[in-house]
C-alpha positions in Angstrom: -7.1 57.2 17.2 -4.4 59.2 15.6 -1.6 57.3 13.7 1.7 58.7 12.5 3.4 57.4 9.3 7.1 57.9 9.1 9.2 57.3 6.1 12.5 55.4 6.3 14.6 54.1 3.3 12.3 51.9 1.3 9.7 51.5 4.0 7.0 53.4 6.0 6.4 52.7 9.7 3.0 53.3 11.2 2.9 54.3 14.9 -0.1 54.7 17.2 -0.6 57.6 19.6 1.6 55.9 22.2 4.5 55.7 19.7 4.1 51.9 19.5 4.8 50.4 16.1 1.7 49.0 14.5 3.0 47.8 11.2 5.6 48.4 8.5 4.8 48.9 4.8 7.9 47.9 2.9 8.7 48.6 -0.8 11.3 46.6 -2.5 13.3 48.6 -5.0 13.1 45.8 -7.5 9.3 45.4 -7.2 7.7 48.4 -8.9 4.1 48.2 -7.9 4.2 46.0 -4.9 4.1 46.8 -1.2 4.5 44.3 1.7 2.6 45.0 4.9 4.1 43.4 8.0 2.1 43.7 11.3 4.2 44.0 14.4 2.7 40.8 15.9 4.2 39.0 12.8 1.0 37.0 12.6 -0.1 39.0 9.6 2.0 39.6 6.5 0.5 40.3 3.1 1.3 41.8 -0.2 -0.6 44.7 -1.9 0.0 44.9 -5.7 -1.3 47.6 -8.1 -1.7 47.0 -11.8 -4.1 48.0 -14.6 -6.7 49.9 -12.5 -6.9 47.3 -9.8 -5.3 46.5 -6.4 -4.7 42.9 -5.3 -4.2 41.9 -1.7 -2.7 38.4 -1.1 -0.9 36.6 1.6 -0.4 33.2 3.3 -3.6 31.9 5.0 -5.9 34.5 3.4 -8.1 34.8 0.5 -6.9 37.0 -2.4 -8.9 40.2 -2.7 -9.2 42.1 -5.9 -10.3 45.8 -5.7 -11.1 47.9 -8.6 -9.9 51.5 -8.7 -12.4 54.2 -9.9 -11.0 57.1 -11.8 -12.0 60.8 -12.2 -13.7 61.9 -15.4 -16.0 64.6 -16.4 -19.6 64.1 -17.5 -18.5 63.2 -21.1 -16.0 60.6 -19.8 -13.1 62.6 -21.1 -10.0 63.8 -19.2 -9.4 67.4 -18.3 -6.3 67.5 -20.6 -4.6 65.0 -22.9 -1.3 65.2 -21.0 -2.8 64.6 -17.6 -3.8 61.0 -16.6 -7.0 60.6 -14.7 -6.8 60.7 -11.0 -7.7 57.6 -9.0 -10.7 58.6 -6.9 -11.8 55.5 -4.9 -11.2 51.9 -4.2 -13.3 49.5 -2.1 -12.0 46.6 -0.1 -14.4 43.9 1.4 -13.1 43.3 4.9 -14.3 41.4 8.0 -15.8 44.7 9.3 -17.6 45.4 6.0 -17.0 47.5 2.9 -13.9 49.7 3.5 -13.6 52.6 1.0 -10.6 54.8 0.4 -11.4 58.1 -1.5 -8.8 60.5 -2.8 -9.8 64.2 -2.9 -8.5 66.8 -5.4 -6.1 68.2 -2.7 -4.6 64.7 -2.2 -6.1 64.0 1.2 -7.9 60.7 1.7 -11.2 59.9 3.3 -11.7 56.4 4.8 -15.3 55.1 4.9 -16.6 51.9 6.5 -20.0 50.9 5.0 -20.5 54.4 3.5 -19.8 56.2 6.9 -16.7 58.3 7.3 -14.4 56.7 9.8 -11.1 58.4 9.2 -8.8 60.3 6.9 -5.2 60.5 5.8 -3.6 64.0 5.7 -0.2 65.3 4.4 0.4 62.4 2.0 2.9 64.5 0.1 5.0 65.0 3.2 7.6 62.8 4.8 5.5 62.5 8.0 2.0 61.6 7.2 -1.0 61.4 9.6 -3.9 59.0 9.7 -7.0 59.3 11.9 -9.2 56.3 12.4 -12.2 55.7 14.6 -12.2 52.9 17.0 -14.5 50.6 14.9 -11.7 50.2 12.3 -9.1 47.6 13.6 -5.7 49.1 14.1 -4.0 46.5 11.9 -6.0 47.7 8.9 -3.9 50.8 8.9 -1.2 49.2 6.7 -3.7 48.1 4.1 -5.4 51.5 4.0 -2.1 53.3 3.7 -0.9 50.9 0.9 -4.2 51.5 -1.1 -3.8 55.3 -0.6 -0.1 55.2 -1.6 -1.0 53.4 -4.9 -3.9 55.8 -5.6 -1.7 58.8 -4.9 1.0 57.7 -7.3 -1.3 56.2 -10.0 -1.3 59.4 -12.1 2.4 60.0 -11.7 4.2 60.6 -15.0 7.8 59.6 -15.6 9.8 62.1 -17.6 12.9 60.6 -19.2 
């Protein structure tokens, strides 16, 4: 299935192939590293938070999940340059379907793996209109969670210049 992610002010909306809204990923301007995922059926709403190399997923009626983020390094464990932070490469989330991995490639596309088998990808993350492809064995409502993890991984090595 092909999903389209469209940006609106302070939120991203994820639509399926039939242009039906699947979920909304909302970013409050006051909450720096926190995204709220709201599924259209309103039965599922949860918060995805990023801090110190980890992503935390929590919500009412669900167990809090902690996911470590692995970073890029060369064989010596050093960075390519002192001024460039290490790029977030992968995070794993234990879901009801199994181990869901989100991997960022050097060209800022994302691979989605379910139990070490590629089941999708996210392309054009740097554009306003993003595209996610998922196989049918990944539930549609996981799209918000996958996008939130990819969003934090993409912006993890951003540098603020004052």
